N, C-alpha and C positions, 0 to 999 in steps of 0.2 A: 179681717183680722188686722190688728195694729202692726204696722211695719216694725215697730220696736220689739215686738215679740220675736223670738228666735226658735228655729227648729231644735228639737232635742239633741240630735247628733251634732249640729253646729255649735250648740251651747257648750256641750261637753268637750268638743274638739278645741274650741277657742279657750276654754278655761282649764284645759289639761296642762299642768305645769311642765310635764315632759315635752309636750308638743310645742309649747311656747319657747322653751330652751332650745329645742331643735331648730325652730324657725329662726330664732335670733342668731344661732350659730351659723346657719346657712347664709343669712344675710351678711354677717360679718366676713365669712370666707369669700363671698362674692365681691364685697368691697375691696378686700385685700387683693384678690385676683385682678380686679379692674385696675387697681393702682399699679400693680406690677406690669400690666399690659401697657400702661401709658409711659412708664419710665424705662422699661427694658429696651435694649438695643436690638433691633432686628438683625439677625445674622443670616448670611446667605446659606442655603442648604448645602450640606457637605456632599461633595462629589464622591460617588461610590467607586471604590477601586475594583480591579478585576477579581480579587479574592472575594470581596463582598458580593459582587454579581454572581460569582460561582456558588457561594453559600446560599444566596436567594434561590438560585436554580434548583439546588438539591432540596431546599426547604419546600419549594412548590412541588417538586417531584415526590417527596415523601408524603405531602398532604394528599396528592392524587392517589398515591399507592394505598394509603390508609383508607381513603374514601372508597377505592375499588374493593379493598378487603371488607369494608362494612357492607358494600353491596353484595359481595360474594357470600358473606355470612347470612344476610337476609334471604338470599336466594336458596342457600342451603337449608335454612329453617323452613322455607316455603316448600321445598322438596320433601322434607320430613313430614310435613302436614299432608301433602298431596299423595305421598307414597313414592316408592322407588321401583324402577323396572328391574328385571332379572339380571341384566348386565351390571348395573350399579351395585346390586346386592352381591354379585359374584366377586367383583373387585373389592368390595368392602370386606368380604370374608377373607380374601387373600391378604388384605392390609392388616386385619386383626390377627391373622395367623402369624405374620412376620413380627408384629408387635409383641405377641405372646412368646415367640421363640427367641427373639433377639433383643428384648428389652431388659435392661439391668435391674431397675428398681421398681418394677411394676408390682405394687402391693407388698413391698418389702420394708420392714422396720430397719432403718439405717443404723440404729443403735445396737442391733444384734449382729455382731461381726460374723458369727457362724452362718446366720441366715443370708447376709449379704454375699459372703464368699460362696455359699452354696448356689445362690442364684447366678453369680458370675460364672461359676464352674459349669452350670447347665448351659448358659449362653455360649461360652467358649467351646463347649463340647458340640453344640449345634453348628457353630462356625467351623470347627475342626471336621465335622462330618461332611460339610460342603467342600472344605479344603481337600479332604481325602479324595473326593471325586476328581478334583482338579489335578492332584498329584498323579492319580492313576492314568488320567488322560495324557499327561505329559510323558509318563513312562511308556505308554503305547505308541508314542510318536516314533521312537527308534526301533519298533518291532517289525522290521522289514529287512529285505536283503538276505545275505548269507546267514546271519546270526538271528534269524527270526525266531527259532525255537528257544534259543537262550534268552532273548529279550522277553518272550512271552512268559518264560519261567520266572525271570526277574520281576516282571509285572505282577505275576500271581503271588510271589513272595511279598511284594509291597502291599498288595490288597489284603493278604492274610495278616501281615503285621499291623496294618491300619485297623482291621477289625478287632484283633486281639487287644491292642492298646485302647481303642475306644471302649470295648467291653470292660477292660480293667478300670479305666477312669470312671465309667458309670458305676461299677461295683463299689469303688472306693468312696465316691461322693454320696451315694445313696444308701450306703450300709447304715443300719440303725445301731446305736444312736449316732446321729450326724454331728460329730464333735468338730471343733475348730481344727484340731490336728489332722483329721482326715481330709477336711477341705483344703488345708494347706498342702497336704501330700498330693491331692488331686491337682492343685494349681501347679506345683512344680513338675509333676509328671506331664501335664498337658503342655506346659511351656517348653520343657526339654524335648518332648516328642515332636512337636510341630517344627522346631528349629532343626533337629537332626533329620527329620523327614525331608525338609526342604533342601538341606545340604545333600542328602542321599539322592534325591531326584536330580539335582544339578550334576552330581558326579556321574550318575547313570547316563544322562544326556551327553555329558562331555565325552565319556569313553565309548558310548554306542554310536555317536555321530562323528567319530574322528576321521572316518573315511569319506565323508560327504564333502560337497563343495564348500568353499570358504564362506560364501554368502549365506547358504543354509545353516552352516555351522554357527555363524555369528548370530543370526536371528533367533534360532531355536535355543541355543545354549545361553544367550543373553536373557531370554525369557525365563529360562530355568534359574539363572543367576538372580533375577528379580524376585523369584519366589522366596529367597532368603530374607529379603527386605520385607516382603509381605508377612512372613512368619514373625519377624520382629514387631511389626505393627499389631498383629493379633496378640502377641504376648503383652504388649503395652496396654491392651484393653483392661488388664487386671488392675492397672493403676497401683501396682505394688513396687515401690522404689527399691526395696531390698532385693526382690526377685529380678528386677530389671538390671540392677547392678551386677548380680551374679551371671545372668544370661549374657550381658554385654561383654563381660570378661571372657566367657567361653566363646562368644562369637568372634572376638578379636583374635584369639588364639586359633580357632578353627579356620577362619577366613585367611589368616596369615599362612597357615599350612597349605591351604588350597592354592593361594596365589604363588607360593614358592615351590610347590611340588606338582600340582595338577595343572594349573593354568600355564605356568612357565617351569618346566622340569629342570630346576637348577642343579639337582643331584647329578645329572648327566655331565655337567661341566665343572664339577667340584674337584677335579683332579689337582688343580692348583689355582691360586688366587688370580693369576694373570688371565687364564682362560675364562674363569668365572666372571671377572670384571669386564672382560671384552664382550661377554654374552649379555650381561645385564645392563651395561651402560647405554644411555640413550633412551629410546622409546620404552623398552621393557621396564627399566627402573622408574621412569616417569609414570607408566601405567600402574605399576604396583603401588607407588606412593599415592597416586590420585585415588585409586580404589580404596586403599586403607583410610585415606583422609575423608573421603565421602562417607564411608561406613562409620567412622568415628563421629563426624558431624551429625549424621542421621541418628546415631545412638544418643548423642547429647540432646538433640531436639526431642526425641521420644521420652528420654528420661526427664527432661525439664517439664514437658507436658504432663507426664504422669505424676511428677512431684507436685506441680501446681494443683492438679485435680485432687491428689491425695490430701494436700493441705486444706483445700477448700472443703473437702468432705469432712475433715477433722473439725473445721470451724462450724460446719453445719451440725455435726454431732454435738459440739459444745453448746451451740445455740438451742438445739432441740432438747438437750438435757436441762438447760436452764428453763426453757419454756415448760417442760413437763413438771419440773419442780415448782415453777410459778403457778401452774395449773392446779397442782395439789394444794398449794397454799391458798390459791384463789377459791377453790372448792371448800376448803376448810373455813376460810373467812366468811364466805357467803353463807355457809351452813350455820355458822355462829350468829351472823346477822339475822338470818331467818328465825333462829331460835329466840333471839332477843325480841324480835318483832312479835313472835308468838307469845312470849311471856308477857310483853307489854299489853297485848290485846286480850289477855285472860281477864274475864270480868266476873268470874265466880261460877254460880250455877247457871242453868239454862235460861231461867227467867230473866236474870240480870243481863245476860248476853243478848237475849231476844229484845229486851228493852233498848239496849245500846244500838242494835241493828235498826230498830224502828226509828230511833232518834236520828241516825245517819240518813235514813230515807227521807225524813222530814226536812233535814238540812239540805239535802240534794234538791228536793222539790222547790223549796224556797229560794235556793241559790239560782236555779234555772229560771224561776219566775222573776227574780230581781234582775237577772241579766237581760231578760226580755224587756222589763221596764226601762233599763238603761240603754236600750237600742242595740243590744248585741245581736249578732246573727244567730240563726237557729243552730248552726254548727257549733258556735262557741257556747251557746246555752247547753247543748248536749254534752260538750266537754266539761263544763262546770258540774253537771249532774254526775258524769262518770267519775270525775276526780273526787267528788264528795263521797262516793260509795265504793271507791276502789279497795279500801281496806276491809270492806265487807264482801264484795263480789270476788276478789282475787286472792282471798286468804288461803285457799286450798292449794294454790300454785307454789306457795313458799315452802317447798320441801325438796331435798336432794336425795331422797331414799332410793330412787332409781339408779343413782350413780355411785352408791356406796361400795358395790362389789367390783367396780371398774378401776383397774390400775391405771389405764391410759384412756384419755378422753380423745375421741375423734372430733372432726370439725363440726359435725352435726350436734354432738353432745355439748361442745363448747358454745355453739350458737344458742342452743336451748337454755343453757345455764345463764348465758348473757341476757337473754330475754327475761328470765326469771329475776336476774339482778336488777334490770331496769325497772321491772314492776315493783321489786322490793324497795328501790330508791324512791319511787313515786309514793308508795305506801308510807315510807318514812316521812316524806314531805307532808302527807295528809295527816299523819299522827302528830307531827310537829305543829301543824295548824290547830289541831284539836287541843293539844296541850297549851298552846298560846292562848286560846280562848278561856280555858280553865284558869290559867294564871292571871289573866286580866280580871275576870269576874271575882276571883278570890281576893286579889289585891285590893279591889275597890270595896268589897264588903268588909275586909279586915283593916281598911284605912291605912294601907302601907304604900300607897301610890306616891311616887316621886317623879321629878322630871327625868332623872336617869332611867327609872323604870319605863316610862313612856318611850324614851329614846331607844332603849334596848328592845322593847316590843316592836317598835316601828322598823327596826332593822331586820326583822324576821319576816320573810315572804311578804313584802309590802307592795307588791304589784296590785293592780286594780282587780284582777280575777280572784286573787287570794283574799283581798278585802271583802269582796262580795260573799265568798264562802264564810269568812270569819264573822261577818256581821250576822249571818243566819245562824252560825254556831253560837254566838253570844246570846241571841234571842232564845235559842233552844235551851241553853244552860240556865238562863234566867227563869224560864218557865218550869224547869225540872228541879226537884229538891236535891240538895247537897248536904254534906255533913257540916258545912259552915253557914248554911242558909236554908230557908224554906222556899217552896215554890212560889212564884210571883204571878199575879194576874197580868193579862195582856197589856193593859194601859200602864201599869207600873213598870213593866219591862221596857215599853216604848219610851217612857219618861227617863229611865236610867240611860238608855242609849242616846237620847237627845241631849241630856244634861251632863252626863258624866263620861260616857264611853266614846264620844265623838272624836277625841284627839287621835284615835287610831285609824281613822278612815278619811277618805276623800269626801268633802262636803256633799258632792252630788250624789254619792252612794247613800249616805245617810238620808238626804232629802228624799230620794226615791223610795227608800224603805219606809220612812215616816208617812209619806203621802199615800202610799198604798198599803198601809199597815193592816187594814181590814182584810185584804186578800191573803196576807201571810197568816193572820189569825185563822182564816177559813181553812187554809192548807194544814195548819197545825191541828185543828180539831178534826179535820177529815181523816188524818193519818194517825191520830193519837191511839 
């Protein structure tokens, strides 16, 4: 073979204008980079500071951690495939149990305030149920010695009160209909109960252990004192700034009374100011001040945390409202687009529609064949075939009837609609290519072709793959009758493509089509 002859792929690669421009641009960029390499001043590498080294250390540690997490995830998936032993299943059941009992937003619509508050009331009630056990255990600590019977009676009263309040809260929040007012009532009853119960447990420990040693008195009563802070943390889980503000005011008053009456009985020294001041000055005044200050700072921290969480939830609600509104608009727009595509694809009776379908099949066969002659891969040829028939094969997918009755779309619905939308956009591209072919042929037969018209047509889907399909589309249109022309013979269609319609295509594509025109004629007659 003559060395001057070129392989088909090499010929098209060398003569592809886009490839030439890309190669020229790469060469130009390389020359620019080489020039700056010669004129730039070599700078010494910057010495890393201690902070830079520390950041690098944490970056490497983070990478290793993520790498280990990926390995753990792979191992977890492997265990799912291989199966789990009984111990793993047992702990997994325990984990799911706690998630179901103590998770706030598991399957909850955050836009429904009643549903959200109902779920929080259920979770707080579960926490309160566990807390009641702790309260009763604390009250049993002082049930010994001379006053054992009295302490047991007090403990029994605590247990009965806890059961009654828990039953009342359950009845309030679960009573049908579950209105927002009932849930708010259950919220305030739960918050007030757990705070008052913590204070009552502390007072019981304080009075029942007054005769014990100082070390025991300090350790046990201080643990009871900490229960009050625990109660405030549980109340803060509601993330309701209004309720927290009310509870904190009550807490300040109640704890001040406890500090001034129970912890340090100032009323015993209130006969005159001098005796009272002599009692409270020094460590007692400092202790009362520090306790009140710590309580106030703790309340501010809880309030700030709850307020931030509340504001973030409000922002989430606003974003979700906007998203759902956008989803409705999106569904409406997509439905309208599908309707327009359906109207555009209406061809009349079944015979006309069947002929149009057969015509698209012939275009697909010829496009795949032409792609093969151009040296395209089998995968790309198959894509040409699929794109040529997508408006026929996928037409039944362009409907949203299954989602008309749904007010809210979940992630799966949104994903399916998105897939339908992608298919719809591809079909629009295919119909645009079909219309482009009709406009070109009609303009040439009606002698209305201008330079602006050719420029406009070349701006629509002018990549090589689209040109392959368009050329086959033009051949099909030329062979079929239209209201502005009669059907043409094969050779006449080839002559028009070679003499008049060539400005819309890459020369290599037209050359391959003309050279193997007999094959395309055979495909046409085989599928006619």
